[in-house]
TIVO-561736 format. One line per field, with one value per residue: y, z, x of N, C-alpha, C in turn; residue number from 1. Coordinates in steps of 0.2 Angstrom, whole numbers, plus 5000, padded with zeros to 4 digits. Layout:
<recs>
nv: [Y | ...]
nw: [Z | ...]
nu: [X | ...]
cav: [Y | ...]
caw: [Z | ...]
cau: [X | ...]
cv: [Y | ...]
cw: [Z | ...]
cu: [X | ...]
seq: [NUM | ...]
</recs>
This chain:
<recs>
nv: [4699 | 4703 | 4707 | 4719 | 4727 | 4729 | 4736 | 4747 | 4754 | 4755 | 4763 | 4775 | 4779 | 4781 | 4792 | 4802 | 4804 | 4811 | 4804 | 4795 | 4788 | 4776 | 4770 | 4767 | 4759 | 4748 | 4744 | 4739 | 4729 | 4720 | 4717 | 4711 | 4699 | 4693 | 4691 | 4681 | 4671 | 4667 | 4663 | 4652 | 4644 | 4641 | 4634 | 4623 | 4617 | 4615 | 4605 | 4594 | 4592 | 4588 | 4577 | 4568 | 4566 | 4559 | 4547 | 4542 | 4540 | 4531 | 4520 | 4512 | 4505 | 4491 | 4481 | 4472 | 4467 | 4469 | 4479 | 4486 | 4491 | 4500 | 4508 | 4514 | 4521 | 4531 | 4537 | 4539 | 4550 | 4551 | 4555 | 4567 | 4574 | 4575 | 4584 | 4595 | 4599 | 4597 | 4587 | 4570 | 4556 | 4540 | 4522 | 4506 | 4490 | 4478 | 4460 | 4453 | 4442 | 4430 | 4439 | 4450 | 4466 | 4479 | 4496 | 4502 | 4510 | 4524 | 4537 | 4553 | 4563 | 4574 | 4587 | 4579 | 4566 | 4551 | 4542 | 4526 | 4515 | 4500 | 4484 | 4477 | 4469 | 4459 | 4443 | 4438 | 4448 | 4453 | 4449 | 4460 | 4465 | 4474 | 4491 | 4508 | 4524 | 4542 | 4553 | 4570 | 4582 | 4587 | 4576 | 4562 | 4551 | 4535 | 4523 | 4527 | 4523 | 4506 | 4488 | 4476 | 4459 | 4443 | 4427 | 4425 | 4433 | 4450 | 4461 | 4475 | 4489 | 4502 | 4517 | 4522 | 4520 | 4507 | 4500 | 4500 | 4493 | 4481 | 4477 | 4475 | 4466 | 4468 | 4471 | 4486 | 4501 | 4516 | 4533 | 4547 | 4564 | 4579 | 4571 | 4558 | 4545 | 4528 | 4516 | 4499 | 4489 | 4473 | 4465 | 4452 | 4443 | 4448 | 4444 | 4430 | 4427 | 4432 | 4423 | 4412 | 4415 | 4421 | 4437 | 4449 | 4464 | 4475 | 4484 | 4477 | 4472 | 4482 | 4489 | 4499 | 4504 | 4514]
nw: [5201 | 5188 | 5186 | 5195 | 5189 | 5177 | 5181 | 5186 | 5175 | 5167 | 5175 | 5176 | 5162 | 5160 | 5169 | 5164 | 5152 | 5156 | 5163 | 5178 | 5189 | 5197 | 5191 | 5178 | 5182 | 5188 | 5176 | 5168 | 5176 | 5176 | 5162 | 5161 | 5169 | 5163 | 5150 | 5155 | 5159 | 5147 | 5140 | 5147 | 5146 | 5132 | 5131 | 5139 | 5130 | 5119 | 5124 | 5127 | 5114 | 5108 | 5115 | 5111 | 5098 | 5100 | 5106 | 5095 | 5086 | 5092 | 5095 | 5085 | 5082 | 5082 | 5092 | 5094 | 5107 | 5125 | 5130 | 5119 | 5115 | 5126 | 5124 | 5111 | 5115 | 5122 | 5113 | 5101 | 5104 | 5117 | 5127 | 5121 | 5122 | 5136 | 5138 | 5132 | 5139 | 5153 | 5161 | 5167 | 5157 | 5152 | 5148 | 5145 | 5142 | 5130 | 5126 | 5111 | 5105 | 5101 | 5101 | 5098 | 5103 | 5110 | 5113 | 5125 | 5133 | 5136 | 5146 | 5154 | 5165 | 5178 | 5184 | 5194 | 5195 | 5188 | 5186 | 5183 | 5173 | 5177 | 5171 | 5157 | 5162 | 5155 | 5151 | 5138 | 5132 | 5125 | 5135 | 5147 | 5150 | 5156 | 5161 | 5156 | 5159 | 5159 | 5167 | 5172 | 5173 | 5185 | 5194 | 5203 | 5198 | 5190 | 5198 | 5209 | 5227 | 5234 | 5238 | 5250 | 5253 | 5262 | 5262 | 5253 | 5259 | 5261 | 5271 | 5272 | 5264 | 5252 | 5246 | 5228 | 5212 | 5211 | 5220 | 5214 | 5202 | 5207 | 5214 | 5204 | 5197 | 5186 | 5175 | 5174 | 5166 | 5165 | 5160 | 5161 | 5158 | 5153 | 5155 | 5150 | 5155 | 5159 | 5166 | 5171 | 5179 | 5185 | 5189 | 5188 | 5190 | 5203 | 5211 | 5210 | 5215 | 5228 | 5234 | 5237 | 5243 | 5256 | 5264 | 5252 | 5243 | 5232 | 5226 | 5221 | 5209 | 5199 | 5184 | 5175 | 5159 | 5150]
nu: [4477 | 4477 | 4464 | 4463 | 4473 | 4467 | 4456 | 4461 | 4467 | 4455 | 4448 | 4456 | 4456 | 4443 | 4440 | 4449 | 4442 | 4431 | 4422 | 4417 | 4429 | 4426 | 4415 | 4421 | 4431 | 4424 | 4417 | 4428 | 4434 | 4423 | 4423 | 4435 | 4434 | 4424 | 4430 | 4440 | 4431 | 4425 | 4436 | 4440 | 4428 | 4429 | 4441 | 4438 | 4428 | 4436 | 4444 | 4435 | 4431 | 4443 | 4446 | 4436 | 4440 | 4452 | 4447 | 4440 | 4450 | 4459 | 4451 | 4448 | 4460 | 4471 | 4483 | 4498 | 4502 | 4498 | 4506 | 4510 | 4498 | 4496 | 4507 | 4504 | 4492 | 4498 | 4508 | 4501 | 4492 | 4487 | 4496 | 4500 | 4488 | 4487 | 4498 | 4494 | 4483 | 4485 | 4479 | 4474 | 4471 | 4464 | 4462 | 4455 | 4462 | 4458 | 4459 | 4457 | 4460 | 4473 | 4488 | 4481 | 4475 | 4465 | 4460 | 4448 | 4434 | 4437 | 4442 | 4441 | 4450 | 4456 | 4467 | 4474 | 4470 | 4462 | 4447 | 4447 | 4438 | 4429 | 4431 | 4422 | 4407 | 4400 | 4400 | 4402 | 4409 | 4425 | 4440 | 4445 | 4462 | 4471 | 4475 | 4478 | 4485 | 4488 | 4500 | 4501 | 4514 | 4515 | 4512 | 4519 | 4532 | 4529 | 4517 | 4505 | 4501 | 4500 | 4501 | 4502 | 4504 | 4502 | 4505 | 4494 | 4484 | 4478 | 4484 | 4487 | 4481 | 4482 | 4477 | 4476 | 4484 | 4489 | 4482 | 4469 | 4471 | 4475 | 4463 | 4454 | 4460 | 4469 | 4483 | 4493 | 4498 | 4507 | 4511 | 4521 | 4520 | 4528 | 4539 | 4542 | 4544 | 4539 | 4529 | 4526 | 4514 | 4515 | 4502 | 4497 | 4508 | 4512 | 4501 | 4501 | 4514 | 4512 | 4504 | 4511 | 4524 | 4525 | 4526 | 4524 | 4528 | 4519 | 4527 | 4538 | 4535 | 4534 | 4539 | 4550 | 4549 | 4552]
cav: [4705 | 4705 | 4711 | 4725 | 4731 | 4731 | 4741 | 4754 | 4756 | 4757 | 4769 | 4781 | 4781 | 4784 | 4799 | 4806 | 4805 | 4815 | 4800 | 4793 | 4783 | 4771 | 4767 | 4765 | 4753 | 4743 | 4741 | 4736 | 4723 | 4715 | 4715 | 4706 | 4693 | 4690 | 4688 | 4676 | 4666 | 4665 | 4659 | 4646 | 4639 | 4639 | 4629 | 4616 | 4615 | 4612 | 4599 | 4589 | 4590 | 4584 | 4570 | 4564 | 4564 | 4554 | 4541 | 4540 | 4538 | 4525 | 4514 | 4508 | 4502 | 4485 | 4480 | 4464 | 4465 | 4474 | 4484 | 4490 | 4495 | 4506 | 4513 | 4517 | 4526 | 4537 | 4539 | 4541 | 4555 | 4552 | 4559 | 4574 | 4577 | 4577 | 4589 | 4601 | 4602 | 4596 | 4582 | 4563 | 4552 | 4533 | 4518 | 4499 | 4486 | 4471 | 4455 | 4451 | 4435 | 4429 | 4444 | 4456 | 4470 | 4485 | 4501 | 4503 | 4513 | 4529 | 4541 | 4559 | 4565 | 4580 | 4587 | 4575 | 4559 | 4549 | 4537 | 4521 | 4512 | 4493 | 4479 | 4475 | 4463 | 4455 | 4437 | 4437 | 4453 | 4452 | 4450 | 4466 | 4462 | 4479 | 4498 | 4513 | 4531 | 4547 | 4558 | 4576 | 4584 | 4588 | 4570 | 4559 | 4546 | 4528 | 4522 | 4529 | 4517 | 4500 | 4483 | 4471 | 4452 | 4439 | 4420 | 4426 | 4438 | 4456 | 4465 | 4482 | 4492 | 4509 | 4521 | 4524 | 4517 | 4500 | 4497 | 4500 | 4488 | 4474 | 4476 | 4474 | 4460 | 4471 | 4474 | 4493 | 4505 | 4523 | 4537 | 4553 | 4569 | 4577 | 4568 | 4553 | 4539 | 4524 | 4510 | 4493 | 4485 | 4466 | 4463 | 4445 | 4440 | 4450 | 4440 | 4423 | 4427 | 4434 | 4417 | 4407 | 4417 | 4425 | 4444 | 4452 | 4470 | 4476 | 4488 | 4473 | 4470 | 4488 | 4489 | 4505 | 4502 | 4520]
caw: [5200 | 5182 | 5187 | 5198 | 5184 | 5172 | 5184 | 5187 | 5168 | 5165 | 5179 | 5174 | 5156 | 5161 | 5172 | 5159 | 5147 | 5159 | 5167 | 5185 | 5190 | 5200 | 5185 | 5173 | 5185 | 5188 | 5169 | 5166 | 5180 | 5174 | 5156 | 5162 | 5172 | 5157 | 5145 | 5158 | 5159 | 5140 | 5138 | 5151 | 5142 | 5125 | 5133 | 5140 | 5124 | 5115 | 5128 | 5126 | 5107 | 5106 | 5118 | 5107 | 5092 | 5103 | 5107 | 5089 | 5082 | 5094 | 5096 | 5079 | 5081 | 5086 | 5093 | 5095 | 5114 | 5129 | 5131 | 5113 | 5116 | 5131 | 5121 | 5107 | 5118 | 5124 | 5107 | 5096 | 5106 | 5124 | 5130 | 5118 | 5125 | 5143 | 5138 | 5130 | 5144 | 5159 | 5164 | 5166 | 5153 | 5152 | 5144 | 5147 | 5136 | 5130 | 5122 | 5106 | 5103 | 5102 | 5097 | 5095 | 5108 | 5108 | 5118 | 5125 | 5139 | 5137 | 5152 | 5155 | 5172 | 5180 | 5185 | 5199 | 5195 | 5183 | 5188 | 5178 | 5173 | 5178 | 5165 | 5155 | 5166 | 5151 | 5150 | 5131 | 5130 | 5126 | 5142 | 5149 | 5154 | 5158 | 5159 | 5154 | 5160 | 5159 | 5173 | 5170 | 5176 | 5192 | 5197 | 5203 | 5193 | 5192 | 5200 | 5216 | 5231 | 5234 | 5242 | 5253 | 5254 | 5266 | 5261 | 5250 | 5263 | 5260 | 5277 | 5271 | 5258 | 5251 | 5240 | 5223 | 5206 | 5212 | 5223 | 5209 | 5197 | 5211 | 5216 | 5197 | 5193 | 5180 | 5175 | 5173 | 5163 | 5167 | 5156 | 5164 | 5153 | 5147 | 5156 | 5145 | 5158 | 5158 | 5171 | 5170 | 5186 | 5183 | 5194 | 5188 | 5194 | 5210 | 5214 | 5210 | 5220 | 5235 | 5237 | 5239 | 5246 | 5262 | 5263 | 5246 | 5242 | 5225 | 5222 | 5217 | 5202 | 5195 | 5179 | 5171 | 5152 | 5146]
cau: [4481 | 4475 | 4458 | 4465 | 4476 | 4462 | 4451 | 4464 | 4467 | 4449 | 4445 | 4459 | 4454 | 4436 | 4441 | 4452 | 4437 | 4426 | 4418 | 4419 | 4434 | 4423 | 4411 | 4426 | 4435 | 4420 | 4416 | 4434 | 4435 | 4418 | 4425 | 4441 | 4431 | 4420 | 4434 | 4442 | 4427 | 4424 | 4442 | 4439 | 4423 | 4432 | 4446 | 4435 | 4425 | 4441 | 4447 | 4431 | 4431 | 4450 | 4445 | 4431 | 4444 | 4456 | 4444 | 4438 | 4456 | 4462 | 4446 | 4448 | 4466 | 4473 | 4490 | 4500 | 4502 | 4495 | 4510 | 4510 | 4492 | 4498 | 4512 | 4500 | 4488 | 4502 | 4511 | 4496 | 4487 | 4485 | 4502 | 4500 | 4482 | 4489 | 4503 | 4491 | 4478 | 4487 | 4475 | 4475 | 4467 | 4465 | 4458 | 4455 | 4465 | 4455 | 4462 | 4453 | 4462 | 4480 | 4491 | 4476 | 4472 | 4462 | 4459 | 4441 | 4432 | 4441 | 4440 | 4444 | 4451 | 4458 | 4475 | 4477 | 4467 | 4457 | 4444 | 4448 | 4432 | 4429 | 4430 | 4415 | 4405 | 4397 | 4404 | 4403 | 4414 | 4432 | 4443 | 4450 | 4468 | 4475 | 4473 | 4483 | 4483 | 4494 | 4501 | 4504 | 4521 | 4514 | 4511 | 4525 | 4534 | 4526 | 4511 | 4503 | 4499 | 4503 | 4498 | 4506 | 4501 | 4505 | 4502 | 4488 | 4480 | 4480 | 4482 | 4488 | 4479 | 4484 | 4473 | 4480 | 4483 | 4490 | 4476 | 4464 | 4473 | 4474 | 4456 | 4451 | 4463 | 4471 | 4489 | 4493 | 4503 | 4506 | 4515 | 4522 | 4521 | 4532 | 4545 | 4543 | 4545 | 4533 | 4530 | 4521 | 4513 | 4513 | 4498 | 4496 | 4514 | 4511 | 4495 | 4503 | 4519 | 4510 | 4500 | 4517 | 4531 | 4525 | 4525 | 4527 | 4525 | 4518 | 4533 | 4544 | 4532 | 4534 | 4545 | 4551 | 4551 | 4554]
cv: [4707 | 4709 | 4718 | 4730 | 4734 | 4736 | 4748 | 4757 | 4759 | 4763 | 4775 | 4783 | 4784 | 4791 | 4804 | 4808 | 4809 | 4811 | 4799 | 4788 | 4776 | 4767 | 4764 | 4759 | 4747 | 4739 | 4737 | 4730 | 4718 | 4713 | 4710 | 4699 | 4690 | 4687 | 4681 | 4670 | 4663 | 4661 | 4652 | 4641 | 4637 | 4634 | 4622 | 4613 | 4611 | 4605 | 4593 | 4587 | 4586 | 4577 | 4565 | 4562 | 4559 | 4547 | 4538 | 4537 | 4532 | 4519 | 4510 | 4504 | 4495 | 4484 | 4473 | 4462 | 4471 | 4480 | 4489 | 4494 | 4501 | 4511 | 4517 | 4522 | 4532 | 4541 | 4542 | 4546 | 4556 | 4556 | 4566 | 4578 | 4580 | 4583 | 4596 | 4604 | 4600 | 4591 | 4575 | 4560 | 4545 | 4529 | 4511 | 4496 | 4479 | 4467 | 4452 | 4444 | 4435 | 4434 | 4449 | 4459 | 4476 | 4490 | 4502 | 4507 | 4519 | 4534 | 4547 | 4561 | 4572 | 4581 | 4582 | 4568 | 4558 | 4543 | 4531 | 4517 | 4504 | 4490 | 4478 | 4469 | 4458 | 4449 | 4436 | 4443 | 4451 | 4453 | 4456 | 4463 | 4468 | 4486 | 4502 | 4520 | 4535 | 4550 | 4564 | 4577 | 4585 | 4582 | 4567 | 4553 | 4539 | 4528 | 4524 | 4523 | 4511 | 4495 | 4478 | 4465 | 4448 | 4432 | 4421 | 4430 | 4445 | 4461 | 4472 | 4484 | 4499 | 4511 | 4522 | 4519 | 4509 | 4496 | 4496 | 4494 | 4481 | 4472 | 4473 | 4468 | 4462 | 4473 | 4482 | 4496 | 4513 | 4527 | 4544 | 4558 | 4575 | 4574 | 4562 | 4546 | 4535 | 4518 | 4505 | 4490 | 4478 | 4463 | 4455 | 4441 | 4442 | 4445 | 4433 | 4423 | 4428 | 4428 | 4412 | 4409 | 4421 | 4432 | 4446 | 4459 | 4471 | 4480 | 4484 | 4471 | 4476 | 4488 | 4495 | 4502 | 4508 | 4525]
cw: [5193 | 5182 | 5190 | 5193 | 5179 | 5174 | 5184 | 5180 | 5166 | 5169 | 5177 | 5167 | 5156 | 5164 | 5167 | 5153 | 5150 | 5163 | 5175 | 5185 | 5192 | 5194 | 5180 | 5176 | 5186 | 5181 | 5167 | 5169 | 5178 | 5167 | 5156 | 5164 | 5166 | 5152 | 5148 | 5157 | 5152 | 5138 | 5141 | 5148 | 5136 | 5126 | 5134 | 5135 | 5120 | 5118 | 5126 | 5118 | 5105 | 5110 | 5114 | 5101 | 5094 | 5103 | 5100 | 5085 | 5085 | 5095 | 5090 | 5077 | 5085 | 5087 | 5095 | 5102 | 5118 | 5130 | 5125 | 5112 | 5120 | 5127 | 5115 | 5109 | 5120 | 5117 | 5102 | 5098 | 5113 | 5128 | 5128 | 5121 | 5132 | 5143 | 5136 | 5136 | 5151 | 5164 | 5162 | 5161 | 5153 | 5148 | 5147 | 5141 | 5136 | 5125 | 5118 | 5104 | 5103 | 5097 | 5094 | 5102 | 5106 | 5114 | 5119 | 5132 | 5141 | 5142 | 5152 | 5162 | 5173 | 5181 | 5190 | 5199 | 5189 | 5186 | 5183 | 5179 | 5174 | 5171 | 5164 | 5158 | 5161 | 5149 | 5143 | 5128 | 5130 | 5133 | 5142 | 5153 | 5157 | 5158 | 5158 | 5156 | 5160 | 5166 | 5171 | 5174 | 5183 | 5197 | 5198 | 5198 | 5195 | 5195 | 5207 | 5220 | 5231 | 5238 | 5244 | 5255 | 5258 | 5265 | 5258 | 5254 | 5262 | 5266 | 5277 | 5264 | 5258 | 5245 | 5234 | 5217 | 5207 | 5215 | 5218 | 5204 | 5201 | 5212 | 5209 | 5194 | 5187 | 5180 | 5173 | 5170 | 5164 | 5163 | 5159 | 5158 | 5156 | 5148 | 5152 | 5149 | 5159 | 5163 | 5169 | 5177 | 5184 | 5189 | 5194 | 5192 | 5201 | 5214 | 5215 | 5215 | 5227 | 5238 | 5239 | 5243 | 5252 | 5260 | 5257 | 5245 | 5234 | 5222 | 5219 | 5210 | 5198 | 5190 | 5175 | 5164 | 5147 | 5151]
cu: [4479 | 4469 | 4459 | 4468 | 4471 | 4457 | 4454 | 4465 | 4460 | 4446 | 4449 | 4457 | 4447 | 4436 | 4444 | 4447 | 4431 | 4421 | 4420 | 4424 | 4431 | 4419 | 4416 | 4429 | 4430 | 4418 | 4422 | 4435 | 4429 | 4420 | 4431 | 4438 | 4427 | 4424 | 4438 | 4438 | 4425 | 4430 | 4442 | 4434 | 4426 | 4437 | 4443 | 4431 | 4430 | 4444 | 4442 | 4431 | 4438 | 4449 | 4441 | 4436 | 4449 | 4453 | 4442 | 4444 | 4459 | 4457 | 4446 | 4455 | 4467 | 4480 | 4491 | 4501 | 4499 | 4499 | 4510 | 4504 | 4493 | 4502 | 4508 | 4495 | 4492 | 4505 | 4507 | 4491 | 4487 | 4490 | 4502 | 4494 | 4484 | 4494 | 4499 | 4486 | 4479 | 4483 | 4476 | 4470 | 4469 | 4461 | 4459 | 4459 | 4461 | 4459 | 4457 | 4454 | 4470 | 4483 | 4487 | 4473 | 4470 | 4461 | 4451 | 4440 | 4436 | 4438 | 4444 | 4445 | 4453 | 4465 | 4478 | 4475 | 4463 | 4454 | 4443 | 4441 | 4433 | 4429 | 4423 | 4413 | 4402 | 4402 | 4406 | 4408 | 4421 | 4435 | 4447 | 4456 | 4472 | 4472 | 4479 | 4481 | 4490 | 4494 | 4504 | 4511 | 4520 | 4513 | 4518 | 4526 | 4530 | 4519 | 4510 | 4501 | 4503 | 4499 | 4503 | 4502 | 4505 | 4502 | 4495 | 4482 | 4483 | 4479 | 4483 | 4485 | 4481 | 4480 | 4478 | 4480 | 4484 | 4484 | 4470 | 4465 | 4472 | 4467 | 4452 | 4454 | 4466 | 4478 | 4488 | 4499 | 4502 | 4512 | 4515 | 4524 | 4523 | 4538 | 4547 | 4544 | 4539 | 4534 | 4524 | 4521 | 4511 | 4509 | 4497 | 4502 | 4514 | 4507 | 4498 | 4509 | 4517 | 4506 | 4505 | 4522 | 4530 | 4523 | 4528 | 4524 | 4525 | 4523 | 4538 | 4541 | 4531 | 4540 | 4545 | 4553 | 4553 | 4558]
seq: [1 | 2 | 3 | 4 | 5 | 6 | 7 | 8 | 9 | 10 | 11 | 12 | 13 | 14 | 15 | 16 | 17 | 18 | 19 | 20 | 21 | 22 | 23 | 24 | 25 | 26 | 27 | 28 | 29 | 30 | 31 | 32 | 33 | 34 | 35 | 36 | 37 | 38 | 39 | 40 | 41 | 42 | 43 | 44 | 45 | 46 | 47 | 48 | 49 | 50 | 51 | 52 | 53 | 54 | 55 | 56 | 57 | 58 | 59 | 60 | 61 | 62 | 63 | 64 | 65 | 66 | 67 | 68 | 69 | 70 | 71 | 72 | 73 | 74 | 75 | 76 | 77 | 78 | 79 | 80 | 81 | 82 | 83 | 84 | 85 | 86 | 87 | 88 | 89 | 90 | 91 | 92 | 93 | 94 | 95 | 96 | 97 | 98 | 99 | 100 | 101 | 102 | 103 | 104 | 105 | 106 | 107 | 108 | 109 | 110 | 111 | 112 | 113 | 114 | 115 | 116 | 117 | 118 | 119 | 120 | 121 | 122 | 123 | 124 | 125 | 126 | 127 | 128 | 129 | 130 | 131 | 132 | 133 | 134 | 135 | 136 | 137 | 138 | 139 | 140 | 141 | 142 | 143 | 144 | 145 | 146 | 147 | 148 | 149 | 150 | 151 | 152 | 153 | 154 | 155 | 156 | 157 | 158 | 159 | 160 | 161 | 162 | 163 | 164 | 165 | 166 | 167 | 168 | 169 | 170 | 171 | 172 | 173 | 174 | 175 | 176 | 177 | 178 | 179 | 180 | 181 | 182 | 183 | 184 | 185 | 186 | 187 | 188 | 189 | 190 | 191 | 192 | 193 | 194 | 195 | 196 | 197 | 198 | 199 | 200 | 201 | 202 | 203 | 204 | 205 | 206 | 207 | 208 | 209 | 210]
</recs>
């Protein structure tokens, strides 16, 4: 609609000035598309620059618990980034020692998903215990997907956040922006319970903490 309106205005102005309507309309339409493309490139550049700043500011911090690391990811920039650009962002959470956790492996997604990185395979690296990511307002609340186990067997699998956390043996945290609700998937408790108590659904191990 914007291209058409620009073309009509440009064509009319050209004809009033003694030129041809078609030439003026084509020039105006091209200028509109050029401006749109330039704006899109500038926004993408700004998004990448802001993501680099987010990584730099959060990677040097430590937190007392995995949940506090997840909350720090949201409150200290991650949720604000999602609010500005409408895309998902995430990170892994490593345990450095008792009462010390940090954010690593930052990843930038799109409007509907983010591909969470696997844990560092180096056996000498600090243990990755969880991951955290954001959901824009267009995403549903909480985690997507799910897993059902029966006596330690996993007969049913679902794509989504929970399946990723389960397959990587990691707890998970997700924050929805701008609604502000936040969820924790206790993957460890689910895995332990599912080996003892018959059929167990992962949904029973989701906890809303905001």
